[in-house]
C-alpha positions as CSV (number, residue, x, y, z in Angstrom):
1,M,-55.8,-133.1,154.1
2,S,-53.3,-130.3,154.6
3,L,-54.0,-127.4,156.9
4,S,-53.2,-123.8,155.7
5,R,-50.4,-122.1,157.5
6,Q,-51.5,-119.1,159.7
7,I,-49.2,-116.2,159.7
8,R,-48.8,-114.6,163.1
9,T,-47.3,-111.2,163.8
10,S,-45.0,-110.4,166.7
11,P,-46.4,-108.3,169.5
12,T,-44.0,-105.5,168.7
13,E,-45.5,-105.2,165.1
14,W,-49.2,-105.6,165.9
15,K,-48.9,-103.1,168.7
16,K,-47.6,-100.5,166.2
17,I,-50.5,-101.4,163.9
18,L,-53.0,-101.2,166.7
19,K,-51.8,-97.8,167.8
20,T,-51.9,-96.5,164.2
21,T,-55.4,-97.9,163.7
22,Y,-56.7,-96.5,167.0
23,D,-55.3,-93.1,166.4
24,E,-56.6,-93.0,162.8
25,L,-60.1,-94.3,163.9
26,S,-60.2,-91.5,166.5
27,R,-59.1,-88.9,163.8
28,L,-61.8,-90.2,161.4
29,G,-64.5,-89.7,164.0
30,A,-65.1,-93.1,165.6
31,S,-67.2,-92.6,168.7
32,D,-65.8,-95.5,170.6
33,V,-63.0,-98.0,169.8
34,F,-62.9,-101.3,171.6
35,V,-60.1,-103.9,171.5
36,F,-61.2,-107.5,172.4
37,G,-59.9,-111.0,171.9
38,S,-56.3,-112.0,172.4
39,Q,-55.0,-108.5,171.9
40,A,-57.1,-107.1,174.8
41,M,-55.6,-109.8,177.1
42,S,-52.1,-109.3,175.6
43,L,-52.2,-105.6,176.3
44,H,-52.4,-106.4,180.0
45,M,-49.6,-109.0,179.9
46,K,-46.9,-106.3,179.3
47,G,-43.8,-108.2,178.1
48,R,-45.6,-111.5,177.6
49,A,-48.0,-110.5,174.8
50,L,-49.0,-113.1,172.3
51,A,-48.3,-113.2,168.6
52,S,-51.5,-112.5,166.6
53,K,-52.9,-113.1,163.2
54,D,-55.5,-110.3,163.3
55,L,-56.8,-107.3,165.3
56,D,-60.2,-107.6,167.0
57,L,-61.7,-104.2,167.1
58,I,-65.1,-102.6,167.3
59,A,-65.4,-99.0,166.2
60,T,-68.7,-97.1,166.4
61,G,-69.9,-94.1,164.4
62,L,-68.1,-94.8,161.1
63,E,-69.3,-94.8,157.5
64,M,-67.8,-97.1,154.9
65,R,-65.9,-94.2,153.2
66,R,-64.1,-93.7,156.5
67,V,-63.2,-97.4,156.6
68,N,-61.7,-97.0,153.1
69,Q,-59.7,-94.1,154.4
70,L,-58.4,-96.3,157.3
71,C,-57.5,-99.0,154.8
72,E,-55.5,-96.5,152.8
73,K,-53.7,-95.3,155.9
74,L,-52.8,-98.9,157.0
75,A,-51.6,-99.9,153.5
76,V,-48.1,-98.9,154.4
77,C,-48.1,-101.5,157.1
78,S,-48.6,-104.4,154.6
79,D,-47.5,-105.7,151.3
80,G,-51.0,-104.7,150.0
81,R,-54.4,-106.1,149.8
82,P,-54.9,-109.5,148.1
83,P,-56.0,-108.9,144.5
84,D,-59.5,-110.4,145.3
85,Y,-60.0,-108.2,148.4
86,E,-63.4,-106.5,148.4
87,L,-65.2,-104.6,151.1
88,Q,-68.5,-106.3,152.1
89,N,-70.5,-103.1,151.9
90,P,-68.9,-100.9,149.2
91,L,-69.8,-97.2,148.9
């Protein structure tokens, strides 16, 4: 049985994405944005932050259309969504 390879992003890259995400969520009207998981710990570690495969965020006060807008804003940070990507609660 083979294990799938996990892609991890360097702290320099995920911190840029986190900043863009946080700023955009604030602009879109999120009431509160919370970072948790390994990123929350890494933010306090300064130069010793960990590589990461995802961002763990909670944002309150958003509608799905705002989530779509966030996805569009972040599209420049990736090679694009997988072809089978689908929001769980579409508009």
